[in-house]
N, C-alpha and C positions, 0 to 999 in steps of 0.2 A: 504494500500500500504506500503510495506517495503521500507525504505529509508536508503541508506548507503552512507556515505561520506568517501572518501579515500584520505589521504595525501593532504588536501586542504591547499594551500598557497596563501597569497595575500599581495603584497607590495603596498603602496602609497608613491612613492618617497623613502625616507629613513625610513619611518614608516613601520614596519613589523606587519600588522594587524592580520593575521592568519598564524600560524606556524605549518604546517603538521597536520592538524586536522583529526582525524579518529573517526567516530561515526556511530553506527548502531541502527536504530529505527524500531522495528517491527510494523506491522499494528495493529491498535486498541490501541496503546499506547499514553498516554499523556506524552510527553518528555519535561522535564524542561531544559532550557539552562540558567544557573545562572552565574553571574559575575558582577564585579564592572563596573562603567561607563568607557568606553574605553577599555574593556577587549577583544573586537572583536566579541561580540555576534551578533550585527546587521550586521556587515560585512559578517559573515558566512551565515546568513539568506538571505541577499541580493544576495549572490552568488547562493544559492539554488533556489531562486525565480526569477533569471534572471535579476535583476536590475544592477548588476555588474558581471564581469567575473573574475574567479580565475586565478592565474598564471598558466602557462602550467605545466602539470605533475600529477595533481590530477584527481579524477574521482567522478562522481555522478552516483549512481546505484539505479534504481527503479525496485522493484520486480525482482531483479537478472539481469537486462539488463542495460548496461551503456547508458547514455543519454548525449547529449550536449545541454546546455541551454544558448542561446545567449540573450534572452529577456524575459520580463514577459509574452509575448504572447506564447513563446515556453514553459514556465513553466506551464501556465494554460492548454496548449495543452497536456502536460504530466501529468496533474492532480495536480499541485502545485499552491496554491494561498496564498498570504500574506496579512494579515491585519496589516497595519502600525500603529504606535503610533498616528499619525494624519491621520485619514481616508482619502483615496484618492477619494473624491467626489466633487460635484459641488453644493454648498449651494443654489445658485439662482434658481436651477432647481427642478422640482417635483421629488418625491421619485421614481415613476415608470420610469421616464426618466433616473435617475441615475442607476436604476436597469438594464436598457437596455444597458448601456455604455459598449463598448468593444465586443458586440455581433456581429457576422456575421449574415447576413440575409437580406441584401439589405437596401434600403432607407426607406422602409415602412413595418416595422414588424407588425405582427398581435398583436395589443396592447391588445385586449380582451383575447387572449390566454395567453399572457405574464402575464396579471393581474391575471388570474386564477392560474398560476404557482406561482406567488408572494404570493397570499393568501394561497395557500397550504403550502408553505414553512414557511411563517410567523406563520400560525396556528400550524404547527408541533412543533414549539419551543415556542409557546405562546408569540409571539412578537406582540405588539399592534402598528402596523405601517399602516397608511392610505396612500395608493399609490398615492393619489391626493394631499397630503400635500407637502409643500416645505421642502427641507433638512435643510435650515437655521432655521427652527422651532424645530429641533430635538436636544436632549441632546447628549453629546459625546457617552454615552452608546447606545442610539438609532441609532446613525450613525454607531456604530460598528455592531449592529444587522443587519442593512441594508447591510453592506459590507459582513457579514458572509453569508447571504442567497444569495447574488449576486454571490459570489465565488462558493457556492454549486451548484447554478443553471448553472454556466458555466462549471461544471464538476470537481471541486476540490475534490480530495481524500486525499490530504495532506493540512492542514491549519496551516500556520505559524502566530503567534500572537506576535507582538513586543511591550512589555510593555503595555499590554491592560488594566491594572487596574489603569493606571495613569489618574487622572482627572475624574473618574466616582465614583458614590455614592456606599455605601455598598450594597444597594438593587440591583443596576445594576450589581455589581460584583457577587452577589449571582446568579442572572439570567444568567450571562455569564458563570459561572462555571457549572451550571446545564446543559446549552446547550452543553458545551464542553464534559461533561461526556456522554451525549446522543450520540454525534457524535462518540466518542471513542467506545461506545457499538455497534454502527453500522459498526465498522471496519475502520473508518477514522483514519488517523494518525494526531495527534495534537502536534505541537511544540510550547511550551509556553516560550517565552523569557522574563526574568525578573531579577531584582536585589532584589526583595522582598522575603525574606525567608519565611514569613508567607504564601504568596500566593502559592509558589512552594510546600511547605510542605503539604498544604491542598489539592492541586489539582493533582499533578504529580505522575505518577507511577515510574518514574526514572528520575534522574537528572545528567546532565553533567555540570561541572564547568570549566569556562575559566578564565584565569588570564594572562594579558599582551600578549594576542594573542595565548596562548597555552592551550591545554586541560590538566588540572592538576588533574582531577579525575572524577569518576562516582560513583553514589551510588543509592540505591533503598530504598523504604520504609521498615521499619520505619526509619525516618531521625533523626540525632543528630544535633541540631542547631549549637552547638559550633564547630562541625567538618565542617559543611558547611561554617561557617564564616572563619575558618582558611584556608580552601581551596580557598575561594574567595580572601582573603587579605594576606594570609601567616602569619597571627597572629590573636590573639584574640582582639576583639574590643567591647567596651562598651560605652554608652553615658556618663557615669559618673554622678556625683551629679549635681543638679541644682546650678546655680551660679547667685543669685539675684544681680541686679545692685545697685550701690550706687547713689541715686537720688540727683541731684544738683538743680540749679535754674530752673525756668520754661522756657522751650524753646518755646513751642507752646501753645497758649491759645485759646480755642474755646468757644464763648459765644452765647448761643441760636441759634446755627447753624441749619438751615433748608435746605434740599436738595430735589430736585424732578426731575424725568424724566417722560416718558410717562406712566409708569405703577407703579411707586413707589414713596412714599414721606416719608422723614425722618424729624422729627420736634424737634426743641429745644434741641439740644445736647450741653451739657456743659462739658468741659474736659480741664484739664491742664496736660501737659506732661513735665516731667523734664529731664534735661540733664542726660545721662547715663541710662535712663529707656527704657525698651522694652515693647511695647504694642502689644498684639496679637489680631487679628480680626478673629472670628469664626462665621460660619453660612453656610447654604446651598447656593450654587451658585445662585446669583441673589437676595440675601436678602438685599442688600444695602451696603455691605462692599466695593465693588468695586467702587461705587460712592463716598463713604466716603473717601477712600484713595486718589482718584483723586482730591477731593476737597482740601485735604491737600497738593497736588502738584500744585494747581492752574489750573488743567485741567478741573475741573467742578466748576462753580461759584455758591455759595450759593444763595438761594432765600430769605434768612433772616439770621440775626446774623452777627458776626464779627470773623475774624481770625487774631490773632496777633502772630508774630514770634519774640521773644526776644524784645517785646515792639513795634515792627514795624507793623503798620496796613497793612495787605496784602489783605484785603477783596476785592474781585472783580478784583484783579490784575492778570496779565498773568502768564503763566507757566515760561516764561523767567525771570520775576521779582522774582518769588519764587526761581528759580534756582540761580540767582545772590545773593539771600539772604542766600544761603547755604542749599537748599532743593534739594535732588536728588531722582528720582523715577526710579525703575527698574521693568518694567512690566513682566507679566508671559510669554508673547509671545516673546521669545528671538529673533528669526530671523525675526519676523514680525514688532516688535516695538523697541527692545533693541539694536540689531546689524544690520549691513548692509551686506547681502549676496553679495559675489563678491569682497569684500574688505578684505585685509589681516589684521592680528593682528597689524602689524606696522601702517597700515593706520588708524585703530581705535584709537590707542594710540596717534597718531599725531593729529587727529581731535578733540580728547577730551581735548587737552591742549590749553591754551590760546595762540593765534598766536604771534610769535616773529618776526616781520618784514613781508615783502610782500611775501617772498619765503619760501618754505618748506625746512628745513635742513634734508635731507634724512639720513645723517650719525647719527645725533642726534636722529632721529626717530628710527633708527635701534638699537641704544644703549638703548633708553628708552624701546623699546619692549623687548629686552633681559633682562633688569632689572625686568620688570613687570612679564614676563614669569617665571623667576626664583623665584621672591618673592611670586607669587601666585600659584606656582607649576602647571602651565598650560602645558598639554601635547600637544605641538605644537611648531612650529618654527615661527620666525618673519614674514616669507613670507606665512604662512599657511592661506588660506581663512577661515573665521570664520565658514562657513557652513560645512567644513570638520572636525570640532572638535566634540567630543562627547558632550552630553548634559551637563555633569558635567564640562567639560572644557569650554564650552560656558558660563556657569554660573560664573566660576572663572574669565573668561575674562571680563564679565560685572562688577564684583566686582572691578577688576583692573582698570576699567575706572572711578570709582567714584572719585569725586574731593576731595581735602584736603585743609583746614579743612571743615567739614560739620556740620550743626546744626541738620538736620533731614534727615534720610534715610527711604525711603518708598519702600516696597518690596511686590510684588505679587507672592505668591507661590515660594519663593526663593530656595526651595530644591525639587520641584516637579520633579519626575523622576530620582532622584539621589540616589546612594547607601549610606549606613550608613557612610562610611569613608568620602565621599564627604560632607555629611550633617554636620558632626562634624567639618571638615576643614572650611567650609563656615561660620558656626556660630562662630568659633574661630576668623575669620577675622572680622565678624560683631561686636563681643564683644570688639574687639580692638577699633573699632570706638566709642563704648560706653565709654570706658576708656578715650578716647580723648575728651569726652564731648558731643557727638552726641546722639540724641534720635532716636529710631527705631520704626516704625509701620509696621507690616507685616500681610499678609493674608496667612492662610494655611488651607487646608482641613484635615491635619493630626493633630488630637486633642492631641496626645501625644507630638508632636513637639511644639504645642502651649503652653502646660503646662510646657514643659522642658525649653523653652528658654524665655518665657514671664515673666515680673514682674506683669503685670495686663492684664486682658482679657476683651474685649468687645464682646458680643454676639449679632448677628443680626438675626432678624426673621421678615420677611414680613414688613420691614420698621421700626420695633421697634429696639431700641438700649438699651442694658442693662446698668445698672450702672457698673463701673469697678469692676471686680472680682479679688481677690488676687489669682494669679496662684498657689502659694504654698499651698493654702488651698482648692483648687477646684479639683474635680476628672473628669476623662474622662466621667464617667456616668452622672455627673451633667451637663457638657457641652452638651452632647448628648441630654439630656432631653430638655434643653433650645433651642437648635438648631431645635429640632422637634416641638417646640411650647408649651412645657409643663413646668409648674413651674413659669411662669411669674407673676402670681397673688401673689406668695409668695415673690417676690423680692422687693416689695414696688414700688416706682416710677421708671418707665422706660420711655425712650423717645419714643413717637409714634405719 
């Protein structure tokens, strides 16, 4: 299906999210939509898929005919389906029941016939999905596979994928790319929204670049990376050299710490972390690093050993005790655990401060919000609901909520889904905390980020924890081997 967007505009109050976008995508094309966080990529795709409506004046043309799309139901009726960054499924339900969602066909569909359709589609793309399993047992990549075949079954001839490689493994990404190439060969139109240059260069036939809501350029293969970066940001950007921290006194000391949950056990971890030091945690999802970082926050209680923070024994204490001692934890799920949807930026900054009296000083709250928005370069207004912000701006807002001073900052995937400029900015703010004497422990699936910003690295594999590795002397390949379970015998003693 040929897709043409003509003169698409969208305002959200005073924010001009899309400014006269024109784009033509021929059938069978994998079209990249590239841009920094907040560039207007997701807004444009939500207009095409019916989740929001454009301002009057523009047109959506499919195979030469103008269409009006008021809802996702209209979009799928016209052959357009969108795979969101967080798949729209129901984890407590079985896979086949999720597959049936949104289908017309009465209260009692022919489940046997549907199961055959499901198996046919899954086999076509070599997806290993059991229709009787529950969605909450699937990885993010498998949930994407379920959503792809559901949209195809519902008649989608245009597939929009919004940041689909965020949070999936390299093997799952390879499977996803192979699937998208097959679909393009079948004549489907694929729209691949991303800020990751490597993904777009590897997969897409042509790329449109958005910046600050405007289309700033289009290009086709072969791509020139430096040109794409300049189109995205208006300037050249590099990560720069590593900046090792200057270690001070011991901030947190872990002696023979053991942790366990229903499927994993970590035994006898000994670790001292010093002021100004950054510790990166690497490993496949579910290897124990999430449990470890939560133990450092007081959210998981050790089953053995002791945790001391600046000489204060916090073993078995509550999260609030850790927080009062100068520990702050920023989880990966920003809107589920870190921020409160429905509340404005001002509300968040007021709630994060120590109360001064019985009543809220709204004028002071407004002033505080304006200061934090300016200081952390947040694209939003004091009255903006946090859910209206882009992912990068939500992350900046979370950083702006951190207390001062802090002894220990704990971060889960602090830059997941962010463009390179946002990554550099956020780490500049975190390194400022290190200079003020805080220690940082963070989890990331991006091994280059782990080595770029860590002083030492702990690798987790199936409950094993490596001895700390010097990030300046370790390579991505070495980390990858350990994460995959190889090379542990050569490391000497590891905690298991």
